[in-house]
MIBA-127792 format. One record per atom (N, C-alpha, C, O): x, y, z. Coordinates in steps of 0.1 Angstrom, whole numbers, plus 5000, padded with zeros to 4 digits. Each point is the difference from the previous one (the first is absolute). Layout:
<atoms>
XYZ...
</atoms>
This chain:
<atoms>
796817024965500250114993500750084993500650075009499849974980500450084996500050135007498850045003502450065001499850155006499750084988500149984988499250135022499150084994501650135001499450105004501549924996501549995001501349995003499949955011501750094986500849915003500450025017500349905007499650234997500750005011499350105010499350084993500749955017499550105008500650005013500649905005499150205000500850025012499850215002499550084992501449945021499850135007500850104992500749914995499750195000500950094999501549935002500949934994498850135018501549935014500449934990500550064991499149785009500349905003500950024982501149974998498150074994500849954988501050124996500749994990499350135018501150085002501149935003500849974991499449985022501049925002500449854995500349905006499550134982500149874992500650004990499450024990502249965010500450004986499649984986499749884996500250274993499149954987500349894998499149924999502350024998500349904992499249915005499249944993500950065021498749855007499150004995499649904994499550235008499049984999499249954983499149934997501850164996499349934982500649914999499749954989501349995016500349834999499049955005499749894994499350135018498749965007498950034993498949945002501250164990498850054990500249904986499049964995501850035002500249914986499849905004499149964993501349905019499449915002498850025004499349904997500250185009498549995001499249954990499349904998501250254992499049994985500149864997498949944998502350005000499649864990499149945011498949974996501450005018499149925012498349994996499349904997500650275003498750045005499450044985499249924995500950145001499650044985500349914984499449994990501849955016500149914985501150054991500649944991499750225014500650064995501749994998500549995011500650024978500550075004500750174998499150074994501449975007500550155004501250034988501049944998498650154996501250034987501150115005499850005012501150074986501050045005499650155005500250065010498949984976499950105008499250025011500550035011498049934987499149965018500850015012499750075010501549844988500649995010500850155004499950055011500749984981501050154997498950095008500150065011499049934982498650125006500349945015500850075007498649825001500149985013501350075007499950065011501049924983501250035007499950155000500450075009499349974983500250204999498650075011500350065011498349904983499049995000499450045018499550105005500949775002499249935012500350135007499350105004503049834997500550165018499350154991500150105008499549934983499950164996498849995015500150075011498549814985498950045007500049975015499250075008501649834996500250025014500650075007499650015012501650054985500750135001499250105007500050065010499049924978498850165003499149965014499950085010499549774990499449995010500949995014499350025010501849954992500449965009500350195005499950035012500550064977500550155004498850075005500250105006498649854992498150055004500149955010499350085006501149815004499649895008499449945000499649945010500250034979498649884991501149815001499849894994501150135017500749855001498949895004500349904994498750095012499249955001498849944996499349925006500650164978498649984991500749874996501249975000497749954996500449874992500050044984499150074995502449854997500150004988499749934993500949925000498150034989499849874989500850024990499650104994501449865002500949964987499149944991499649895002500150184985499849884987498549935005499749885001499550265001498349934998499249954990499550074991500549865009498949984986498650095005499650045010500049954975499050135000498549905000498950055001501149804998499249975002498749934986499449904998500750234997499150014982501049884992499749894997501350185001501349914991501449925008500049935010501250104982500949965005501050124997501049984994498750105009500450155001500350005015499549925007501650214999500349995012500550165005500950084996498349925011500850165014501649975004500449915006500250184989501450025005499749995017500349895006499350185001500049995015498550095001499350094994500949835018498250045010500350055011500949925004499050175006500350055004498649995015499250095002500849865001498749935015499950065011500749945009498750174997499550065012499050045003499149964992500350135018499250025006499450114994500850074995498049965004498850144996500750125008499050035006501750054997500750105007498850065008500150025013498850004981498850035006498749945008499150065005501249764995499749875002500449875005499749904995501150125014501549864997499149864999500749914996497850055006499949944994499649914988499649884998500750224995499450014984501549974992500849985009499850004982501049954994500050134993499250084999502249924994500650184994501449914988501149965002498250034986501449944995499950074991499250074995502749905002500650164986500449874986501049935003498550054988501049954989500950064994499950124997501149805000501250124996500849924984500649894999499050224991500949964989501649995002500450125002500249824997502150084997499949954987499549904995501550264999500150014985501550035005500150035012501249964980501050024997500450084992501150004994497850105005500450084987500450145002499350085006501649954989500950105000499150155000500150085009499049914979500050134997498349944990499949884996498950225001499249924994498950174997500050105007499249864982500050084991498249964992499749885002499950164994498749984993499649984983499950104992500049785005500149994982498750094997498949965005501250184987498750054996499649954993499250074994500949795000499049944989499449895006499049954995501350015015499749905005499349935010499549905005501150274998499950035024500849935004500450065010500449814989500449905010501250065002500550084992500049895017501350045009501649994992500449885001500450194995501349934992501150045014500050105008500949784992501150005012500949954993500049994988500849975022501249884990499549915005499549975011500949954976499549795002498650064993500149964988498950105013498749994992500149924988501149974996498250024999499449964985499550084993499350085007500849974974500650134998498450115007500250125002498449835000499050065001500250045011499850125000500349865006500149945020499749965013500749915004498750115000499349875012499150105002499950114996499249775014499050085006500250125014500950005008498150064989500950075015499949945016499049945004502050085002500249905009499150005010499749905007499650254996498950005007498549964997499149995008501050004979498449974997500949794998499249914998501650075003500849875000499249925016499149915003501750175005499849985016498449995004499449935008500150174983498850065007498949884994498949985006501649934979499049955003500349835006499149925002502250085000500049855012499450065013499149925005501050155000499350055007498749995006499849975012498950064972499149974997499249875002498949995005501849924991500349884998500049935014499249925005502050125002499749965015498850035010499649935009500050174987498750105005499049924991499250094997500449814998499049974990500149815005499149925002502150065000499749865004500149925019499649905005501450254999499649985016499550095006500850095005497849924997499350105011500450055007499850135000500949835008500150065016501850114997500850045008499249994977500950034995499150174996499950105008499949894982498550124996500150105010500049985012499950154981500850135002500950035010500150105008500649814992501649995015500649984992500649905005500050124982501350014995500150104990499250034991502250045010500650084994501149994993500549895002500050174990501749964992500850114999499850115003501449824991500550135001501149904986500349884998500150244994501549934992501450035007499950085010500849884988501250015004501250014987500549914993499750205008501049994987501650085009500550125000499949785004501450035009501050034992501150035006499149974983501350014990499550174993500450044990498950025016499650114995499850085005499349995011501350184982499550125006498850024997499349974990500350125024498349954995500050134989499150004992502350125009499450024984499949954985499550044989501249845015500449954984498649934996499849974988499249995025498949934996498550105003498849985002502050144996498650095001498849994991498850005005501649984979499449984989498549895007498950014995501349925015499149875001499250015011499149925004501250225005499350005009498750105000500050094992499249895015498750154999500450105004500249995012500250144983498149994987501450004989499550074991501949905005500349984990499149894994499550054990500149855011499749874993498249985012499950005012499349984978499250035006498949835003499949894993499750135013500049865010498850005008499750095007499449774993498850015002499250095016500849995010498550054993499850065014500549845014500649985010498749954983500549875011501649964998500449915007500350154985501349985001500750065007500949965007498650204992500850115001499549975021500850015009498349984993499549945012500749905011500150015012500349874977500749955010501049974993500349895005500650134987501249964999501450074996500050054989500849965016501150135005501349924990500249885001500650214990500950004994501550065008500450125000500349775007501350095001501349974997500349884999500750225000501050014994501349895007500049885002500650205001501449895007501350145007501049985006498550104991500650105005499550065020498950005003502050035004499350045008498950105008499549995011500550104978498050075008498749834998499049965007501750004981498949884992499649925010498849975003502849995004500349895007498650045014498949955002501750165003499150065014498750035000499550055010499649914973499050075000499249894994498750014998502049854997499749895007500149945015499249945007501550084994499749955017498850075008499549975011500350164980499150095011498949884995499649925009499950074980499049934997499649865002499049934997501850055007500349835009499550015007498949945001501850165014499350015010498750044999499149945005500850164991498350004999498549904993498850025000502049884994499249934994500249855011499249915003502250125000499449825006500850025018500750105001499049805010500950025014499549835003499049934996502150055011500949895000498949905010500049884999498850205015499449945004499349894987499650024989500449885019499149865001500849974981499749904993500950175003501049944987499849854995499549974990501049955023500149865002498449934995499849954989499650065020498850004997499249994988499249904997501150264994499550044991500349904987499249954993502350035009500549884993499749854998500349924991499150065021499849865006498950014989499949924990499150205013498749994994499849974983499149944995502150134997500050004988500649864997499749954989501349995021499849854997499449984998499749974988499450015022498649905000498750024989499249934994501150215006498750024997499649894987500949954992497650035007499549944989499550094988499250094999501849844989499950084985499249994992500049914992499150205008498849984988499750154999500350095008499249924980499350094995498850085008499149965007501450164989499550095015498649974992499749984988499150045029498549994991499850154992499049964995501150125002500250114996500249964983499350044991501849885010500150004988500149894989500549994988498849925021499149884991498850015003499349904999500150255007498350024997500650094987499050024993502150045002500450104988500249884988499350034990501249885008500149894991498549925001499949924990499150085017499249925000499150094989499349974990500850175017499050134992500149964985499149974993502450045005500850024986499449874993499350024990500949905012499649874994498349954999499649954989499450085022499150015000499250104990499049954994501450225001499650054994500449974982499750084991501149795006500450004991498849914993499449915006500450124981499249944995500249734999500949964994498549985010500449885001499049914998498950005004501649924988499449895000499349955014500450045011498549864984499249905011500349925004499649904994501250055019500449884999498749864992498849995000501949944997499449894997500049915006501149995005498049904998499649875016501349945006500249995012501149964973501149925010500750154996501049975006499350134989500950145009499150015012500649975010498350054992499850065011500149885013500050045012500149844984500149905014501649975001500549975011500150054978501750075002500050065011500449935010499250204992500250135005499850005015500450075009498749834990499050025013500849935008500350055011500249834985500849905005501450025005500649975010499750134978501450085004499750085010500749995010498450104990500050095013499949995007500650075008498049765001500149935012501649985002500650055009499949884984501649945000500850145011500349975011499950134985500850125004499450015009500750025011498049974989499150095013500449905020500050035012500149834973500849945017501149995003500449985011500650044978501749974999500050155012501150035005497550084997500850095004500549985021500650075008498649794993500550025014501149795004500549955010499450034978501049844998500950034988499850034989501549935019501150014986499849864997500649905005498350114982499449874996500350054984499050044994501949965000500050024986499449954991500549924993498350125005499549974984500250094987499950124998500649734990500050044992499149994983499749894997500150174998498949994989500649994988500650104998499449834994500549994989498549984986499249914998500950224995498550034991500449984987500850074995498649814996500750014989499150014989499149924998501150184994498550034986500850074984501050074998498249904996501049964988499450204994499150075006501449944984499950194993498650005006499449895001499950245003499050015001498850025010499150085000501349815008499549915015500050115010499749985012500750144982499650075017501149985007499649955010501650064990501149985013500650145008500150025012500350094972499950075007498950145009500350065010498549954981499049985004499749975018499650095008500649784993499949965015501150005008499749965011501950104987500450075004499750125006500250045012499450004982499750195003499050005004499850115006498749784997499050005006500549945014499450045010501549884991501049955012500150085008499450005011501650124984501050065000498550125010499749965011499950124986498850055003499149975015499850075010499849764984499749985016500650035011499650065010501749884983500649965016500150155004499250055007501550004987500050125002499150105009500350055010498349974983499150005012499949945016499750055011500849854984500049935017501450025007500349915008500650214991501050025004500949925001500750005009499449904979500949924998501150054994499950104993501949825011500750044991499849974989500449885001499350134987500149994988500850014989499750124997501349844994501350024995499049964983499049925001501150114989500249934988501150054995500450124999500649724994500850024992500149914988499549894998501350204994499549894987501950034989500650105004499749864989501149974994500050064987500749944991498650195004500050004988500050245002499250075006502049964988499850154999498850094994499150085004501149894986498450064994498849935005498950044995501149865014499249965005499250095014499050065001501949915007500750095011499450154997498950045005501950024988499750174999498650024998499450095006499949804980498650025000498849985009498950045001502049855009498850035012499950125003499050075001502949975002499850135013499450134996499750095008500149924978498950094992498949985003499450105003499849744997499049984995499250075010499250084998501549845018499350005012500750155008499150045007501850014993501050055006500650174997501050075003497649974988500350114990499650105011500550114996499049915015499350065007501050015010500350115002500249805006500849995011501549965000500349885004500750214994500949924997501149905007501049944998498350105012500349875012500549904998501149955000497250004996499149834999501449954989500449885001500350204990500749924990501049895011500749914995499350135019500649935004499949835005500949925003497450084996499649855004500249934983499549895000500950134990499849984989501549955000500750095003500149814995501749975001499749914990499149984992502449955009500749954992500349895000500650015010499749834985500749925014500749985005499849965011501450074985501350065005499950125012501150015005498250064999500250025010499449985012499750085009500149824991499849915012500949925009499849945010501750094980501649925006499549975019499849915008500350244990500750025015498350025009500350075010498949924990498649995009500849915011501049934998498150095018499849965005499549865003498950055002500949835000499349925002498550025003499550045011499849934979498550045009499350175000499050025006501850074987499750114997498450054997499250075006500849894986498650034995499349895001500449895001497950175000499149875003500049964987499749884997500750184994499449874985500850114988499850124998500949784996501250024988498849954988499449895001500350194988499550004991500550004987500150104993500349795004501049994987499649944986500049894996499450274994499749994993501349964987501150045000498149844989500249984992501849885001501050024994498749895015501049985007500449924993500949935003498750054987501149864987500850095000500549964990500150145013500750114994501250045010500750095000499349815009501149975013501149964992500149944990501150115021501649984992500449895014499749985011501549984978500649915011500750065016500449915008499650214995500450095007500050134999499750044988500750055019499550174999501150064993500150124999500649824999501650094995499550064988499949944989499950195013500150074985501050034988501349995002498350044987501150004991501150075001501249984996498250145013501550075003500450015016500550085008498949814992499950035014502149925005500549894996500150235013501849935001500349885007499649985012501249924977500549905010499750005017499349925005501550215001500749955015498349985004499849905007498850194988498950045003498949814998499049965006501549974984499349914992500149875014501149995006497749894998499849915005499049904993499250024990501049865018499449884989498649955008499549895001500150225005498849935007498750004988499850094992499349825010498949994988499250125007499850045011499450004973499450125001498849985004499350095004500149774997498549945008500149985017499150025008502249924992500450035013499350115010499250025009502150084982499850115007498450115003499950075010499149934981498849964996499249935008499250075007500849854994499249895010500350065016499050015007502150024998500550065010499650115002499950025012499650084981499850145002498849985010500050035012499149904983498450015008499749865003500549894997498650145009499149895007499149934996499649905005499650174979499249964992500350034982499550074992501949835006500350074985499149924993499949885001499550194991499049984986501350034986500950094998498849804996500849974985498849974988499549895000500250224990499650034991500249924984499550074992501049845004500249974991499749934989499249915003501350094984499349924987501649874998500950034993499149885013501649944994500649994982501250014997497649984994499850074990500550174993499950044988500850045022500450104998501450045004500250125001500549805001501149994998500750034988500349904993500150215003500549984991502150104999500550074991500049905018501149995001501449935006499950045011501349894989500549915004499950095011499849925009500250184996499950035018498949985007499950045012499749934984498650025010499849835004500349904993499050115019499949865007498649965006499849905007499450194989498949985013499249894992499550024989500349845016498949935001499449955013500650015011497949944989499849925014500749945003499949995012501149934984500949915004500750035005500149935010501050214987500850055009499350065008500349965011498750144991499850025013499349905010499950035012499649884984499649895011501449955004500150005012500949964981501349945003500950135012500649995010499350084983500050115014499750035010500750005010498250024990499150005012500249905009499850055011500649824990500049875000501250055011500050025012501049994975501850045002499950055018500349935010499050214989499850085007498549965012499150095002500949785004499349935009498450084999499450025011500150014976499150015000498749875002499549954990500250035017498749885005499649984988499650084992500549795004499249934984498050074998499550044990500249955019499250005001499750224999499150054994501849995010499550144998500450114987499950134998500649734991500550034985498549944990499649894997499550275001498749974994500150094988500350114998499349744991500250084989498249994991499149925000501150214993498750024992500250024986500950064994497649875001500250034982498850114996498750025001502350034995498450104996499649984982500650064991499249915008498849974986498850114986499850004988499650055024499050134994500850044993501249974999498050154990500950114992499750115002498950034996501850055008500150134997500350084986499250064993501649925006500450084984499549954984499950064990499949815013499049894992498649995004499449904996500150195011498749955010499549964986500449894999498950134988499249974987500649904990499749994988501449935020500349944989501549945013501250045002498249875003500949975007500949855003500749965009498849974973500949914993501150044992500649954991499350195013500850064988501749955003500849964991499550075027501549965001499949874998501249974998498049935001499949845001500249984987500749904998499050174991499850024987502050014998500749914996499750215006501250084999501049845009501049954995498550025016501249905006500249854987500949934997497950084999500449864988500650074988501049944996498750174999500350044990502249995001500749954991499750105022501050005002501249885006501150005006497849894989501049865005499550005019500249885004499250205006499849905008499549825003500449915008498550104982499449895004500449984982500850064994497749765001500450024988499750054991500250125004499249894982500950084983498750165008499149975008501050104989499350154994498849954995500049904992498850175013498949924996499450154991500450125002498749864991498850104991499550105006499349975011500950164985499450125020498650034989499750044989499849905023498250015003499850125004500450035011499050064981499450155007498749985010499049934999501650155009498650035006500050105013501150045004497750015002500150105006500550164989500050014988500650105024499950104989501750025003500550114999500349775005501549974996500250024987499249944992501750135003500549994979501349965002500650095005500049814991501049974999500249984984499249934994502050135000499750044983501749984996500949975007499150074980501549894995499950124988499150044993502350005008500750114991500249934995500449885003499350224978501249944989501650105002500849994991499550095019501150095002499950045008498849995005502450115006499750095002499650155004499950065010500049974978499450164993498149935005499450045010500149874984499150005002499249995014498950055004502349865005499449975014500150165006498950035006502250084993500250135004498950054993500150125003498949864989499350114992498749945007499050075001501249825004498249945009500150065014499150065006502249915000499850065015500250104997499750075010500749994982500150195001498650024996500150114994498749865004498450024996498850005014498950065001502449815013499150005009501050075009499849995013501250074982500150135011499250104995499450055009500449994981499450074993497849975008499050075002501149834999498650005010500250015014499249995008501850034992500150035019500549855008499849985012500649954979501049875009501550064997500550084993499949835018501649975003500449894990499549894996501750185002500949864990501350054997500450114995500249735009501349994994500749894992499449914995501850095004500349904991501649955001501150075000498849845002501349875008500649914990499549944990501750065014500249904994501349915004500850065006499449814992500950005000501550005002500350074990501149885019500750124999501349924990500949915004498950144981500649944993500550114990500449944990499950215009500350094997501050085009499950015012501150044980501150005014499450185006499550094993500849935019499350145004501150105006500450025011499950054977500550125004499650125012499250104999501749855013499650115010500150174998499050075003502149974993500050124994499250054988499549944991500250225011499350044989500550074991501050065003498549944983500350034989500450185005499550065010501349994980500150165001498350094998499349994990500350075023499450074997498749915010498850024996501649925012499149895009498749934992498949985005501349984984499349874995500749965003501150035003497849804996500149835002500949964994500450094992500349825009500949944987498349915000499349995010500749964975498749914994500549875002500149954989500349975020500749904998498849914998500149944989499150045015498749864987499750034992499150094999501949834989499650024987499449934994500850024991498349885003499249984994499849994986498850024999501749974989500050044988500150165001500950065006498349994987500350215002499050025014499850115006499749784997499950095019500550025008500449905007499850204997500849995010499450105013499250094999501549855015499350075010500750035015499050015007502150005001500450035005499549925013498849985002502349985009499849915015499350165008500550114999498649875008500050085011501450035004501049934998498950205011501350034996500950035019499350075008501949884995500649985006500050095013499949975011500250154982499250155008499650084988500450004988498650095023499050024993500450194998500850075005498349954984500550164995498450075006498949954995501150125011498650074999499850144987499050044996502049995001499950054989499249954986499050054995501749865002499649964986499049875009499949894995499350135019498749914999500349875001499549914994501550075014500749874997500049935011501150025006498149865004500449985014501049905003500449924993500250115022501149884996499149885003498849995000502449895001499449855003499249975007499149924997501250175017498949955011498850034997499249915001500450224994498750054999499649934987498749994998502249944989499450034984498349905011498950075001501249825004498749925001498550115002498949964997501550165007498150055008500650144991499050074997502349994998499750104990499650044985500750004991497850065010499449964989501450034987500349904994500550205003501249974994500949905000501250034997498349845006501349925001499049864987500249894998498750204997499549924987501450004989500249894995500650215000500650014993501249965005500950084997499549835008501449905001498849865006498849995004502649894993500049884999500249945018501150035005498149905001500549965012500549884999499949924991500950055022500549855000499249935005498850034998501549825012499449955004500350145022499350055008502149944990499850125014500050094999500950065005498250014988499250095004498949994999499550085008499449834985499049935000499949925010498850025004501749895003499349925005499750105012500550115002498449815006499250065013498750114997499250055008501049964976499050084994499249964987500349904994498550185004499149974996499550144990500150125004499549854985498950124994498649924996499849885002499550204991499149964992500149944987499149934994501950105001500249924989502049974997500850094998499449785002501649994994500249954990499349914995501950164999500449914984501449935008500750065009499349774985501250005004500749974986499249984991502150035005501249924987500649935009500350025012499949874981500349915002501250014994500050084991501549875011501550044996500049844995499049925000502450064995500749904996500449895010500749904997498850125019500449915007499749935006500649955009498050024984498649925007499449984983499350074993501349805005499349974981499649905005500349975011498749954980499149864993501249944986500750044991499049845018501649994991499049795000500249925009499250074981499849824998499349935012500449915007498150204995499549915012500350055014499249965009501950124995500450055014500250184997499850104992500749875021500750155001501650034999500649905003500250194995501349994999500250135006499350104998502149905014500350125000501350104996501049944995499150165006501650054990500250055007499650025012501550044980500250145009500450145000500550074991499049965021499050214999501850055005501149934999498650245006500450035005499950075015500450105005498749785000499750025015501549915008500049884998500650165007501249905008499549955016500549915006498650164997499149935013499349864996499549945009500550014978499449864996501249904996499949884997500950195002500949924993500649865014500950045007498649814995499849915009499849874995499549984989500949955019499249904995498749925001499749884999499850255003498549965002499450184989499250095004501649914985499950114995498149984993499150085000500949804994498549974993499250015004499250054993500349895022498950055012500250175006499050055005502150004994500350124999499550104991499650115005500349854985499850104985498549994999499250094997500649775005498649965002499050075012498850004999501850045011499350085006499950164997499150085000501649914999500150234996499249964987500050104993499449815001499350044989498249985007499050064997501049825013499149985003499150095013498849995002502550095006499750155001499650164989499750125003500549834991500350154984498249934995499450074993500349865010498349974991499549935009499749894998500150205014498950045005500550105007500549975011499550134985499950155002498650104995499750115005499849854989498850044991498550005006499149994992500550035019499049975006498249974990499049935002501550164988498750004992500549934982499249944992501850085007500549944988501649975003500950065007499049814982501949994995500450014989499149964992501850065003500250034988501149944987500750084994499449805005501649894999500650034987499250024991502049985007500950034986501049935007500450005012500149914978501449925000500950054987499650014989502150035017500550044988500449894988500350024988499549845021500349874997499149924991499249925005500950104982498949924985499049925006498850015002502449884999499549855006498850015014499149925001501650215009498949965014499150094990499049944997501150174998498350095001499549924986498850034997502149874993498849904995498949885013498849965001502250035006499649925010498750065006499049954997501050145008499050085008498950084990499050055005501349944980498550054994499349874999498850004996501949895008498949865001499649965011499749895002500250225006499449985013498750074999499349985009500050114981498850034994500150105013499149985009501950124991500150145007499250114993500350014988499250035014499350054991500950174993500950055007498850014981501050024989499750195013498950045004502450034999499550135002499150104991499050075000502149894989499650084987498050015004499450115003500349794997498550055003499550085010499350104999501349855010499850035012500550195000499750075010500749954983500550144998499050044991499450095007500149894983498950024990498850045003499250054992500749915024498549945007500650165006499750114995501249885018500150105003499950174989499350095004501249924987499950074991498550084997499650125002499749774995498649974999499150105008499350094997501149865015499050025010500950135007499650045011501450034981500350105015500350094983501250054999498149964991500950104989500850165000500650064991499050005023500450175004501249955001500950044994499349835017500849955009501749984985501050075000498649824990500649934992500250174992501150004996498350105002500750074996500750085004500750074993499149965021501150155005501449865000501250034996498649835007501249905002500750044980501049964995498150115002500749994983500750134998501150004994498450115011500850124997500950025014500050115004500749795004500949985010499550105009500750095004497649895002499950075012499449925013498849965001502050035006499649915009499650045011501150065004498049965006500149975012501350005009501249944999498350125007501349975012499049935015499150045007501749864992499249895012500150045009500750105000498649865013499950055012501349965004500849964992499550055024501249925006499549835006499450005011500949904985499649904997500149935019500950005007498249964995499949885012501249955005501149994993498949985020501249894999499749835005500949925001498150065000499349834999498950054987499249924995
</atoms>
């Protein structure tokens, strides 16, 4: 079982150790227990900061309090520098702890523009206020370790700075929340500050029963508090969701039962839920999160997409900021204790990576442990929801076979690995055969078949991207949501033009539009790439696979580029600007990209190819012409047509996530 911290002992014990020996031991344990390498900067911090706190504890007569070094915050892989553990001065049978954030800053001031803290070594805009940083860690501990609820305080130790050099970031000069003012103290390294720090510690923790309280922290079951899970359950249940269909409901019931059984048995159960586009995988994931939360089970959601994760947080957690902690990313679970969670709900598991090393992870912090192993170990019941045909980049490895093999390698009994297939449609419920038709079209099965109109779903073929835009803009004017998406066949200029405008990179004849923005510009009404799917202003930019995947709209327009074209009775893949599809299975990845993009519209999809031969092939499949459909709209809604003709567009309402 992975440790919750690197090392623990009494203040006197650590004080008696040579600091070089302590640093070496911490570095060794970091690799052994957390599987990480420690940077030179962090070792320097240990060498300089830990002794400064130990000296104060000894001077305050607190040599027998317990000190935890590098305590995991339990909700992710962040760590608290030092956690001082003792008894409540007024009630020795209750624990009292102080989380200490050590900073080597020699001075600090506030950036008036960003309200971040500027200090030696800070990024250009500054850093998060250390009091906010350490209190966020404390809140996480409180939420995941109920025995610490209302029993934790915090201090920021700026041991290299005089109080006068950090006055600007202390209350009342810097406005902190009342909770932080009450529970967090900020100290410099001068003599008077050290005396205040010692007095604070003496009034907050006592050495009586400290070892007993440390043992309780070490062995306490880690789970979100009941109050926190009720908060999550309420947030999920208050959102308007689809009613689960029979197979989704059966899957949810099976998983909830398995989680209930896993409370008392170390009998890990793995669920692999397979479903194509629109079969309700993400809806099922949220419903599971809500049901398990109502039962006070420690359930966490994980995804592999920044845009998807941020929109989930906004969708479910807009009222309660802490709820964002329940929506995590795959790599957040690399240091969890085995079976920390009752359930880990892994949405869009086809986006699993080989490992949890990020692009900017330092070389000394990398390791080769498979990401799927980390996730399986983190929970008693890991639930993987995936669509194997949505693997769209060479670094995505999530398949049912990979998950099953990983489970077997981790000694999960074969009979405890359950595979469930979802077939019913949510997104294209009024035309469930549309996805089958798309798969035939793109070459997953025998030759493309003529389109047979059915239900209210509308598939259209545009003669130009301008016609596509006109039609979708009309649908927006009628109160629908819509986006245009394209294959990654045009270079993406990330830097805006002078004045903040976006470069019109997607050029087809005289028509041109920009890709979705890398960074948003609120003044110009340009959403950033993560909010492009749900911000109504996103219609003015073209989305790609990395911003459109996992989202849908009422109507979607797909521009197929020259990277996937029809030649002599079959599909040919070609070059594009997406380096992530450059591999031996490039053809399959590009085909998967277009399958995803072609299935984003709930009520209608418009197709257009820049390649003449491909456009002719599409024209032979009896797909209705967009021009006729647009004429019908103009005839049925003459006032709307006039407004659009005059350039008067109704401001669309904020679009829902699902």
